[in-house]
MARDREN-765062 format. One record per residue (C-alpha): x, y, z; residue in three letters. Coordinates in nm, 3 decimals. Layout:
# residues N
x->X | y->Y | z->Z | residu->ALA
...
This chain:
# residues 120
x->9.587 | y->-0.685 | z->9.128 | residu->UNK
x->9.959 | y->-0.711 | z->9.045 | residu->UNK
x->9.904 | y->-1.056 | z->8.890 | residu->UNK
x->9.663 | y->-0.902 | z->8.637 | residu->UNK
x->9.921 | y->-0.639 | z->8.542 | residu->UNK
x->10.188 | y->-0.904 | z->8.492 | residu->UNK
x->9.958 | y->-1.115 | z->8.276 | residu->UNK
x->9.865 | y->-0.812 | z->8.064 | residu->UNK
x->10.231 | y->-0.715 | z->8.014 | residu->UNK
x->10.321 | y->-1.072 | z->7.918 | residu->UNK
x->10.037 | y->-1.079 | z->7.668 | residu->UNK
x->10.162 | y->-0.758 | z->7.504 | residu->UNK
x->10.518 | y->-0.893 | z->7.506 | residu->UNK
x->10.424 | y->-1.213 | z->7.322 | residu->UNK
x->10.201 | y->-1.035 | z->7.069 | residu->UNK
x->10.483 | y->-0.795 | z->6.978 | residu->UNK
x->10.743 | y->-1.072 | z->6.947 | residu->UNK
x->10.518 | y->-1.320 | z->6.765 | residu->UNK
x->10.673 | y->-1.432 | z->6.436 | residu->UNK
x->10.472 | y->-1.397 | z->6.121 | residu->UNK
x->10.497 | y->-1.582 | z->5.792 | residu->UNK
x->10.709 | y->-1.312 | z->5.634 | residu->UNK
x->10.913 | y->-1.443 | z->5.345 | residu->UNK
x->10.917 | y->-1.115 | z->5.152 | residu->UNK
x->11.296 | y->-1.087 | z->5.186 | residu->UNK
x->11.349 | y->-1.409 | z->4.986 | residu->UNK
x->11.408 | y->-1.388 | z->4.611 | residu->UNK
x->11.218 | y->-1.617 | z->4.374 | residu->UNK
x->11.053 | y->-1.603 | z->4.033 | residu->UNK
x->10.714 | y->-1.777 | z->4.017 | residu->UNK
x->10.594 | y->-1.984 | z->3.725 | residu->UNK
x->10.305 | y->-1.843 | z->3.520 | residu->UNK
x->9.960 | y->-1.976 | z->3.436 | residu->UNK
x->9.619 | y->-1.859 | z->3.312 | residu->UNK
x->9.281 | y->-1.853 | z->3.493 | residu->UNK
x->9.411 | y->-1.830 | z->3.849 | residu->UNK
x->9.208 | y->-1.853 | z->4.171 | residu->UNK
x->9.272 | y->-1.697 | z->4.510 | residu->UNK
x->9.421 | y->-1.934 | z->4.769 | residu->UNK
x->9.273 | y->-1.758 | z->5.072 | residu->UNK
x->9.422 | y->-1.799 | z->5.420 | residu->UNK
x->9.714 | y->-2.035 | z->5.479 | residu->UNK
x->9.873 | y->-2.184 | z->5.789 | residu->UNK
x->10.216 | y->-2.237 | z->5.633 | residu->UNK
x->10.424 | y->-2.127 | z->5.337 | residu->UNK
x->10.702 | y->-2.328 | z->5.171 | residu->UNK
x->10.935 | y->-2.136 | z->4.940 | residu->UNK
x->11.219 | y->-2.250 | z->4.713 | residu->UNK
x->11.436 | y->-1.950 | z->4.624 | residu->UNK
x->11.663 | y->-1.866 | z->4.328 | residu->UNK
x->11.945 | y->-2.073 | z->4.480 | residu->UNK
x->11.729 | y->-2.383 | z->4.540 | residu->UNK
x->11.718 | y->-2.333 | z->4.918 | residu->UNK
x->11.398 | y->-2.435 | z->5.099 | residu->UNK
x->11.220 | y->-2.218 | z->5.357 | residu->UNK
x->10.918 | y->-2.279 | z->5.580 | residu->UNK
x->10.741 | y->-1.959 | z->5.689 | residu->UNK
x->11.055 | y->-1.764 | z->5.597 | residu->UNK
x->11.292 | y->-1.982 | z->5.802 | residu->UNK
x->11.554 | y->-2.200 | z->5.628 | residu->UNK
x->11.485 | y->-2.572 | z->5.654 | residu->UNK
x->11.565 | y->-2.897 | z->5.479 | residu->UNK
x->11.314 | y->-3.096 | z->5.278 | residu->UNK
x->11.368 | y->-3.387 | z->5.519 | residu->UNK
x->11.236 | y->-3.176 | z->5.809 | residu->UNK
x->10.933 | y->-3.036 | z->5.625 | residu->UNK
x->10.687 | y->-3.314 | z->5.707 | residu->UNK
x->10.729 | y->-3.295 | z->6.085 | residu->UNK
x->10.746 | y->-2.913 | z->6.090 | residu->UNK
x->10.432 | y->-2.873 | z->5.878 | residu->UNK
x->10.252 | y->-3.136 | z->6.085 | residu->UNK
x->10.336 | y->-2.934 | z->6.398 | residu->UNK
x->10.208 | y->-2.612 | z->6.241 | residu->UNK
x->9.884 | y->-2.764 | z->6.112 | residu->UNK
x->9.817 | y->-2.953 | z->6.436 | residu->UNK
x->9.452 | y->-3.059 | z->6.460 | residu->UNK
x->9.323 | y->-2.801 | z->6.213 | residu->UNK
x->9.012 | y->-2.923 | z->6.029 | residu->UNK
x->8.995 | y->-2.995 | z->5.657 | residu->UNK
x->8.969 | y->-2.665 | z->5.473 | residu->UNK
x->9.197 | y->-2.491 | z->5.723 | residu->UNK
x->9.513 | y->-2.688 | z->5.637 | residu->UNK
x->9.636 | y->-2.480 | z->5.344 | residu->UNK
x->10.008 | y->-2.475 | z->5.271 | residu->UNK
x->10.125 | y->-2.225 | z->5.009 | residu->UNK
x->10.399 | y->-2.347 | z->4.779 | residu->UNK
x->10.619 | y->-2.081 | z->4.617 | residu->UNK
x->10.868 | y->-2.244 | z->4.383 | residu->UNK
x->11.122 | y->-2.063 | z->4.167 | residu->UNK
x->11.040 | y->-2.124 | z->3.802 | residu->UNK
x->11.370 | y->-2.309 | z->3.734 | residu->UNK
x->11.340 | y->-2.558 | z->4.024 | residu->UNK
x->11.393 | y->-2.920 | z->3.919 | residu->UNK
x->11.118 | y->-3.181 | z->3.959 | residu->UNK
x->11.321 | y->-3.392 | z->4.203 | residu->UNK
x->11.315 | y->-3.109 | z->4.457 | residu->UNK
x->10.954 | y->-2.999 | z->4.432 | residu->UNK
x->10.817 | y->-3.354 | z->4.417 | residu->UNK
x->10.982 | y->-3.422 | z->4.753 | residu->UNK
x->10.811 | y->-3.110 | z->4.889 | residu->UNK
x->10.474 | y->-3.229 | z->4.751 | residu->UNK
x->10.525 | y->-3.560 | z->4.930 | residu->UNK
x->10.619 | y->-3.397 | z->5.263 | residu->UNK
x->10.317 | y->-3.165 | z->5.259 | residu->UNK
x->10.088 | y->-3.453 | z->5.162 | residu->UNK
x->10.217 | y->-3.679 | z->5.442 | residu->UNK
x->10.167 | y->-3.394 | z->5.692 | residu->UNK
x->9.802 | y->-3.366 | z->5.582 | residu->UNK
x->9.839 | y->-3.026 | z->5.419 | residu->UNK
x->9.630 | y->-2.893 | z->5.133 | residu->UNK
x->9.888 | y->-2.775 | z->4.881 | residu->UNK
x->9.830 | y->-2.454 | z->4.685 | residu->UNK
x->10.094 | y->-2.364 | z->4.424 | residu->UNK
x->10.153 | y->-1.987 | z->4.401 | residu->UNK
x->10.209 | y->-1.866 | z->4.044 | residu->UNK
x->10.180 | y->-1.539 | z->3.849 | residu->UNK
x->9.906 | y->-1.481 | z->3.595 | residu->UNK
x->10.027 | y->-1.519 | z->3.240 | residu->UNK
x->9.971 | y->-1.205 | z->3.033 | residu->UNK
x->9.838 | y->-1.267 | z->2.680 | residu->UNK
């Protein structure tokens, strides 16, 4: 009986301490576009902030580490469930975001670029 109580308490402990993909504290300005579609559920989120720093699921990382980290997050997820959101500050240079595209692609992720809808 005590083993069941311990298992239940551990389950509650890990659910409470589980990290989410919260990157709401990071500052960035998205690019704009017309005729946008919803991205749906994602397994990972890569963000480049105002200062050009790169984050994976809200945690700072380098572009060189992205491929292996994303591969670990996606694991054996089937096609259609390998979405990686890309949130890039509007002033980010091509050299930086192209390296991110490459890392996500090599990890087998399905890249979805997050932008704001352009107002006419």
